[in-house]
C-alpha positions in Angstrom: 0.0 0.0 0.0 2.9 2.3 0.7 6.4 2.0 -0.8 9.1 4.6 -0.3 12.7 4.7 -1.4 15.2 7.4 -0.2 12.4 9.9 0.8 13.9 13.0 2.2 13.0 16.6 3.3 15.2 19.5 4.5 14.3 22.9 5.7 16.3 26.2 5.9 16.4 28.0 9.2 18.0 31.2 10.4 20.0 31.4 13.6 21.0 35.0 14.0 22.7 36.1 10.8 23.5 32.5 9.8 21.2 30.2 7.6 21.6 26.5 8.1 19.9 23.5 6.6 18.1 21.1 8.9 17.5 17.6 7.6 14.0 16.6 8.8 13.9 13.3 7.0 17.0 11.6 5.7 16.3 8.9 3.0 13.4 7.0 4.5 12.6 3.5 3.1 9.2 2.0 4.0 7.0 -0.9 2.9 3.5 -0.9 4.2 1.2 -3.9 3.3 -2.5 -3.6 2.5 -4.8 -4.2 5.5 -2.4 -3.7 8.3 -2.0 -1.2 11.0 1.5 0.3 10.6 3.0 2.4 13.3 5.6 5.2 13.1 7.2 5.4 16.5 9.6 7.9 17.8 10.1 11.1 20.0 8.8 14.5 19.1 11.0 16.0 16.4 12.1 12.7 15.0 10.6 13.3 11.6 7.4 11.3 11.9 5.0 14.1 11.1 7.1 15.4 8.2 7.2 12.0 6.7 3.5 11.5 7.1 2.8 14.9 5.5 4.9 14.1 2.6 3.0 10.8 2.0 -0.3 12.7 2.3 0.9 15.2 -0.3 0.8 18.1 2.1 4.5 18.9 1.5 6.6 18.0 -1.4 9.7 15.8 -0.9 13.2 17.1 -1.8 14.1 13.7 -3.1 13.4 10.0 -3.3 10.4 8.1 -4.7 7.1 6.8 -3.2 4.0 5.0 -4.3 0.9 5.5 -2.1 -2.2 3.4 -2.7 -1.0 2.5 -6.1 -0.4 6.1 -7.2 3.0 7.8 -7.7 3.4 10.4 -5.0 5.6 12.9 -6.9 4.1 12.4 -10.4 0.4 12.1 -9.6 -0.3 13.7 -6.1 -4.0 14.4 -7.0 -4.7 10.7 -7.5 -2.9 10.0 -4.1 -5.3 12.5 -2.4 -8.4 10.8 -3.8 -7.2 7.4 -2.5 -6.2 8.4 1.1 -7.7 9.8 4.2 -5.8 12.1 6.5 -6.4 13.1 10.2 -4.1 15.8 11.5 -2.8 15.9 15.0 -4.6 19.2 15.7 -8.3 19.6 15.7 -10.1 19.8 12.4 -13.8 20.3 13.4 -15.6 23.6 13.4 -17.2 24.6 16.8 -20.5 25.9 15.3 -21.3 22.8 13.2 -22.6 19.4 14.1 -21.0 16.1 13.4 -23.7 15.3 10.9 -23.2 18.6 9.0 -19.4 18.1 9.0 -19.6 14.6 7.6 -22.1 15.4 4.9 -20.0 18.4 3.8 -16.8 16.3 3.7 -18.5 13.6 1.6 -19.9 16.3 -0.8 -16.4 17.8 -1.2 -15.2 14.4 -2.5 -17.9 14.6 -5.2 -20.3 12.2 -3.5 -24.0 12.8 -4.3 -26.3 14.4 -1.6 -28.4 11.3 -0.8 -25.3 9.1 -0.6 -23.5 11.7 1.5 -26.3 11.6 4.0 -26.3 7.8 4.1 -22.5 7.6 4.6 -22.8 10.2 7.4 -25.5 8.2 9.1 -23.4 5.0 8.9 -20.3 6.8 10.2 -22.3 8.3 13.1 -23.4 4.8 14.1 -20.1 3.2 13.6 -18.2 5.8 15.7 -21.0 5.8 18.4 -21.8 9.5 17.6 -25.5 9.2 16.7 -26.7 10.2 20.1 -25.2 13.8 19.8 -25.0 13.9 16.0 -26.9 17.2 15.7 -25.3 19.0 18.6 -22.6 21.7 17.9 -19.1 20.0 18.1 -18.0 22.7 20.7 -20.1 20.7 23.2 -18.3 17.4 22.6 -15.7 15.9 24.8 -12.1 15.5 23.5 -12.7 11.8 22.7 -15.9 12.5 20.9 -14.4 15.2 18.8 -11.5 12.9 17.9 -13.9 10.3 16.7 -15.6 12.9 14.5 -12.2 13.8 13.0 -11.4 10.2 12.1 -14.9 9.7 10.7 -14.2 12.7 8.5 -11.0 11.1 7.3 -12.7 7.9 6.1 -16.1 9.2 4.9 -14.9 8.9 1.3 -13.9 5.2 1.9 -10.1 5.6 1.2 -7.8 2.7 0.7 -5.5 4.0 3.4 -5.9 6.5 6.3 -3.2 8.5 8.0 -3.6 9.2 11.7 -1.1 11.7 13.2 -0.9 11.1 17.0 -4.5 9.9 17.1 -4.8 9.7 21.0 -2.6 12.6 22.1 -4.5 14.6 24.9 -7.1 11.9 25.5 -8.0 10.4 28.9 -7.3 6.6 29.3 -10.9 5.6 28.6 -11.1 7.7 25.4 -7.6 6.2 24.3 -8.9 2.7 24.8 -12.1 3.5 22.8 -10.0 5.0 20.0 -7.9 1.8 19.9 -11.0 -0.1 19.3 -12.1 2.1 16.5 -8.7 1.9 14.8 -8.8 -2.0 15.1 -12.3 -1.8 13.6 -11.0 0.0 10.5 -8.4 -2.6 9.9 -11.0 -5.4 10.3 -13.1 -3.6 7.6 -10.1 -3.9 5.2 -8.6 -0.4 5.5 -4.8 0.2 5.9 -4.1 2.4 8.8 -0.8 4.3 9.2 -0.4 6.0 12.6 2.4 8.1 14.1 2.8 7.9 17.9 5.2 8.4 20.7 3.4 6.1 23.0 5.1 2.8 23.4 2.0 0.9 24.8 0.0 2.2 21.8 2.5 1.0 19.2 2.8 -2.4 21.0 -0.9 -3.0 21.5 -2.1 -1.7 18.1 0.3 -2.1 15.3 0.9 -5.2 13.2 4.3 -3.7 12.3 6.2 -0.6 13.3 9.1 1.5 12.2 11.2 3.3 14.8 12.5 6.7 13.6 15.2 8.9 15.1 16.8 12.1 13.8 15.1 11.7 10.5 16.1 8.1 9.9 14.4 4.7 10.3 16.6 2.8 12.8 14.4 -0.3 13.1 11.4 -1.9 11.3 9.4 -5.1 12.0 6.6 -6.5 14.2 6.8 -5.5 17.9 7.6 -9.2 18.7 10.4 -9.3 16.1 12.0 -6.1 17.3 11.9 -7.2 21.0 13.4 -10.6 20.0 16.4 -8.7 18.6 17.2 -7.7 22.2 18.5 -11.0 23.7 18.0 -11.8 27.3 16.2 -9.9 30.0 16.8 -6.6 31.9 17.3 -6.2 35.6 16.5 -2.6 36.7 18.5 -1.8 39.9 17.2 1.3 41.8 20.0 3.2 43.6 20.8 6.6 44.9 22.4 8.8 42.2 25.5 9.2 44.4 26.1 5.4 44.5 25.2 4.7 40.8 28.8 5.3 39.4 30.3 2.9 42.1 27.7 0.2 41.2 28.3 0.6 37.5 32.1 -0.1 38.2 31.1 -3.3 40.1 28.7 -4.7 37.5 30.8 -3.7 34.5 33.1 -6.6 35.2 30.5 -9.2 36.0 30.4 -12.0 33.4 26.7 -12.5 33.5 26.1 -8.8 32.6 26.3 -8.4 28.8 25.6 -4.6 28.9 24.7 -1.9 31.4 23.1 1.6 31.2 22.7 4.2 33.8 19.2 5.5 34.7 18.9 9.3 35.0 17.1 9.3 38.3 19.6 6.9 39.7 20.2 3.2 39.2 21.2 0.8 36.4 19.8 -1.2 33.6 21.6 -4.6 33.5 21.2 -6.7 30.4 21.4 -10.4 31.4 20.6 -13.8 29.9 18.4 -15.0 32.6 17.0 -12.5 35.2 16.0 -15.2 37.7 19.5 -16.3 38.2 21.1 -12.8 37.9 19.0 -11.2 40.6 20.5 -13.2 43.5 24.0 -12.4 42.2 23.1 -8.7 41.9 21.8 -8.6 45.5 24.9 -10.4 46.8 27.3 -8.0 45.0 25.5 -4.9 46.3 25.4 -6.3 49.8 29.1 -7.2 49.8 30.0 -3.7 48.5 27.8 -2.0 51.1 25.6 -0.3 48.6 22.0 0.4 49.6 19.3 -0.9 47.2 16.2 1.1 46.7 14.4 -1.3 44.3 15.0 -4.1 41.9 12.7 -5.3 39.1 12.9 -7.6 36.1 11.3 -7.3 32.8 11.5 -8.7 29.3 12.8 -6.4 26.5 10.3 -3.7 25.5 10.1 -1.4 22.6 11.9 1.2 24.7 14.7 -1.3 25.1 14.8 -1.6 21.3 14.9 2.1 20.9 17.6 2.4 23.5 19.7 -0.3 21.7 19.3 1.4 18.3 19.8 5.0 19.4 21.7 4.9 22.6 18.9 6.6 24.6 15.5 5.9 26.0 12.5 7.0 24.1 10.7 7.8 27.4 13.6 10.1 28.4 13.5 11.7 24.9 
């Protein structure tokens, strides 16, 4: 559904009297299959939204090639627009209109006849559980209700693929969970969904495959399970006072069962080990022998944050 090769975008910015070039996207290669939820994961400023906006024809690439929904992105952007839906990170509803009015207008803008536009609006209102307040002004809606209207607007013309930019940012936990259900429903109905997010749990729970982006480049791509399997072993997180962390790092840096260690900003260490169950007793004995006070200790299997840490040298949460 999406294929890109060497997609890139740069911006010129001024710093005082000097003008410099900022590479927002640096030669991105992506392959997105039909009917999957594909996640673009990374910290703010990584280039996710710039890439998405290029794929949605909102900004023109500086170089590279891309095919979106079977149409050439650079040679035939108008055809790409007809085949996609796009839901921006910021709000796109008008305070003084109702959800029904917005949906009918959006359908009409895509050339859909009046009667059919009303039928599609009614179906969308039911599907997104908006029928109860369909004729109220959207300024009276909650954040989650408004976000559902925005996604309904993005798919009213039945596109082959819909782009969702940070679809759950600012939503409360219940609204986020409901939005996840709506996104899964779109996939079940055969639509390809491309989402950008910086939420680790969202990418892990929702996406069939993900690409992790950092500093304008894709640093990892695959299913969440595949990416986590690349990080061998388990992670023991040792909570320590900031003052004793350097001493503890010296101790464990020489231990054979620790393949890698990282310091935690608030104090403590991440120890990468083959088997956490056997490593934890050794960690406790070593700290006790050295007279270092332990605040906490926990064991977990590799996460997407561990993948990001391995690929970039820093934690996505910290970024």
